[in-house]
N, C-alpha and C positions, 0 to 999 in steps of 0.2 A: 393437952389442952389447946384447943384451936384459938386463933386470934379472933377478936370481935369483928363482926361483919356488919355491913350496912343493912338496916331493916329492909325487907323486901317491899317492892312496890314503889311507884312514883307518887309523891305526895300530890294531892289535889291543889289547884290554885286557890289562893285565899284573897279575901278582900283587903286591900291596902289603900294607902293614900292615893289620890288622883295623880296621873302622870305629870300634870302641870306643877303640882306641889313638889314632886320628886325631882324633876329637872330644874326647878328653881333652886332646890337645895344643892344639886350638883353644880349649877352655875355659880352660886355663892361660894362653894368650896374652891372651884377653879380660880375665881377672881381673887379670893383672899390669899390663896397660896402664891399665885403669880404676883400679887401686889408687892411682896417683899423684894422682887427683882426689879421692878420698874418704878414704884411709887416714890421711894426715897430719892431717886434721881430726878423725877419730875417735880416733886414737891419737897424742897429742902426742909421745910418746917417739920415734916414727919420723920426725918432721919433719926432723931433721938429715940422715937418710939420703937423703931425697928432695930436700933442699936442695942437695946436692952433685951436680954433673953426672955424675961418674964412677959413683957409687953408684946414682944414679937410672937411668942407662942400663943398668947391670948388672942391675937389677931388671926394668925395662921390656922390655929386649931380650934380656938374657943368659938369663933364666929360660925364656922361650919357645923360644929356640934350643936350650938344653939339653933341654927337654922333647921337642921334635920329634926331636932326634937319638936320644934314648933310646926314644921311643915309635914313631916312624915310620921313622927311619933317614934316610940321605942319598940314597936312590934318586931321589926327585923332583928332586934338584939335580944329577944326574950330567951333564946337558947344559948346565951353567952357562956354559961358554965356547964351545959348539958353534955352527956355521953363522954365523960372524961377519959376512960380507957380507950374507947374507940378513937377519940380525937387525938390522943398521943400517937397511936399507930398511924392514923391517916395523915397527921401533920408531919411526922418524920418521913414517911415514905414519899409523900408528894413533894416535900421540900427537897429531899435528896434527889429524886428523879428529875425534877425541873431545874434544880441547880446545876446538875450535870449537863442538861440540855443547854442551859445558859452559858456554861463554860465552853461547850462545843461551838455554839454560835459565836462567842467572843473570839475563840481561836480562829474561826473561819474569817471573821471580819479583819482580824489582825493580819492573816495571811494575804487577804485581798489588798489591804492597805500597803503592806510591805512590797507587793508587786507593782502597785499603781503609784503610791506616794509615800516613800519611806519616811519623809519628814513628818508625816502625820502620826506615824507610830511612835516617833520620839516624844510626842506630846504626852503619851501615857506614863512617862517617867515622873510626871508631876504628881504631888499629893492631891487627893481629891479635896474640894472645899470643906467638907465636914471634918476631915482629918486636920486640915490647916487650922480650922477654928478650935479644934480640941487640943492642939499642942500645948496650950497654956495649962490645962488641967485635964489630962487624958483620963484619969481614973474616975473623975466625975462623970464623964461622958460614957464610960464603960457601964456604970450603974444606971445613968439616966436613959440609956438606950432602951431599956425595958419599958420605961414609961412612954417614950416616943413610939415604940413598937406597938404597944397596946392601943395608944390613941390612933395611930394611923390605920391599924387593922379594924378598929371600931368604925372609923369613917369609911374606909374603902371597901373592906370585905363585909362589914356589918351593914352599913346603910346603902352604899352605892351598888355593891354586888348583891348583898343579902335581900334587898328589896325585890329583886327578880327571882330569887329562890322561893318567894311567897307568891308573887304575881304570875310568874310564867316558869314554873319549875321544869317543864319539859324542854325548854330552850336555854337551860342554864349555861351550856358550853359557849354559845354565842355571846352571852352577857359576860361570862368569865374572860373572854378574849378582849372585848372592847374596854371593859373596866380595868384590865391589867395594862392595856396600852395607855389608858388615861393615867393610871398610877405612875407608869414609867415617865410619861411626858411631864409630870409635875416636878420632876427633878431637873429643872431647867439649867441649874448651875453646871451640870456636866457638859452641856452643849457649849456654854461660854468658856469653859476651862479647856476642853480637849478638842474642840472643833470637829472635824470629820471623824476623829478617833472616838468621839463620844458614843458612837454606835455600839462600842464594846459595853459601856456601862448601861446603855438603854436596853440592850439585849438581855443582860443579866437581870435588870430590874423587871423587865416584862415577864421573864420566865419565873422569877421569884413571886411576882404577883399572881401568875397563873397557878403556881403550886399552892399558894395560900388559898386561892379560890377553890381549887379542887379539894383541899383539906376541909374547908368549911362546908362544902356541899356534901362530901362523903361522911362527915361526922354529924350531919344534920344540924348545922348551925353553930357549933362551938367556936367561939372567937378567942377564948383565953389562950389556948395552946398556940394558935398561929401568932397571936400577939407576943407570946414569950419566945417563939422561934424567931420572929422578926427581930425582937430585941437582942437575942443571942447572936444572930447574924451580924447586927451592927456592932454589938459590944466586942465581938472577937476582932472586928476590923479596927476598932479604936485601941484594943489591947496591943496591937502591933507597934504602937508608938512607944510603949514602955516595956514590952515583953515580946519583942519581935521574933526571936527564934522559936518561941512556943505559940505565940498568937496566931501566926500563919498556919502552923501545923494543926492547931485546934480548929481553926476555921475550915480547913479541908477535911479534918476528921469528922466534923459535924455533917458535912455533905456526904462523906463516905458512909457514915453510920445510917443516914437516911436512905441512901441508895441500897444498902444491905437490907434494911427493913422492907424496902419496896420489893426486892427479889424474894425475900422470905415469905412475905404475904402472898405474892403471886404463886409461889410453889405450893404453899399450904392450901390455898383456895383451889388450885387446880387438882389437888389430890383429895379434897373432901368428897366423901361419898354423896351421890345424889340419887334421887328416885328415878328408876327407869320408866321411860314412856311405855305405853302398851305395846308399841312396835318393838322396842328394844327388849322388853320382857319376853315377848314371844320368841324372838330370835335367840335369846340367851338360853332358853330352856328346851328348845326344839332341835333335835338333831338335823343335820343338813340333809337335803334330799339326795338320793342316789342319782348320779349323773349319767349312768350307763344306759338306762332305759327311759326314754322320754315319755313312754306311755304310763309310767307310774306317777300318780298324783300325790304330791307331798306338800304339806302334811296331809295325812288321810282325813277325810271328812268325819264328822262326829259319828259315833256308833248308831245313833238313831236313824241315820240316812240309809244304811245298807244292812244292818243286823236285825231289823224288825222281821217278824214272821211273814212269809209270802201271803199276799191277799188271796182269798178263795176265788176259784174260777167262776165266772158268771154261769148261771143256770141256762140250759138251752131254751130257746123260745117255745112257747106252747102254740101248736097249730090250731086254728079254729075248727071246731066240730069234733075234735078228738080229745076226749077227757084224759087226763093224765092216768098212767098205769095201763 
């Protein structure tokens, strides 16, 4: 049984909300996410609002969702649950492939920093801000990661990237790249925590976002699977606080499993039979031409060209004044 494949053909562009409305939604999303880093310091009166998890999430995620619903609508989300089997395969394979690219990019950045500024590499020994925040109740964050994963994928891969899958499907790759860069840049706390070494985290975030974008595109819009993969990725990170020997192993096992799915899908699809073109069909059934005699024409022309009976010879002309016979 072959693995599910992407339906053939590129979808046609669809009518969606105007660009002004879309970019207004993106701007509101960026401002509300960044507000948690700057607004409490600038306006002390709002610090209690951001200090509470429920109200912080209501601002950071609730406002962008409301903005996109009002400005763009829910059309980019209409295939949230569609193509389940295909979405599982595409989600795993692109998550695994891009996670490995992210790790390779991270190792490269670490090697460069070790040669240029070894003190920057030492910053990576710090716990990330999400792990610090989760130390008081890590198991809560293990479970809550799936909620956050679904919400973030709905916003970033559903509305911000998914809008372009409808409006400009032929240019989806360019939009996958810049929206993944935007997704990575929203995790500003890595920059304030690790300094120059934050490039490691940003590289991994960028490739993770790219992998999720690829999965949504190749599954024709399914967001449920990438939301759960996003949640599993974060949950396994939080599990290292209480289950370190196995949490890290499961984290890398998920990446390895995805990479294996990527290779299996590539091998199966390469071996699937395909219809021969007329040129290939002709060369597959016709013996090769003899190479010793260049005068031989191969393949021979159709029989009608040379096997027809010879044409009768023309009658001699009749001379004037001489009756025939």
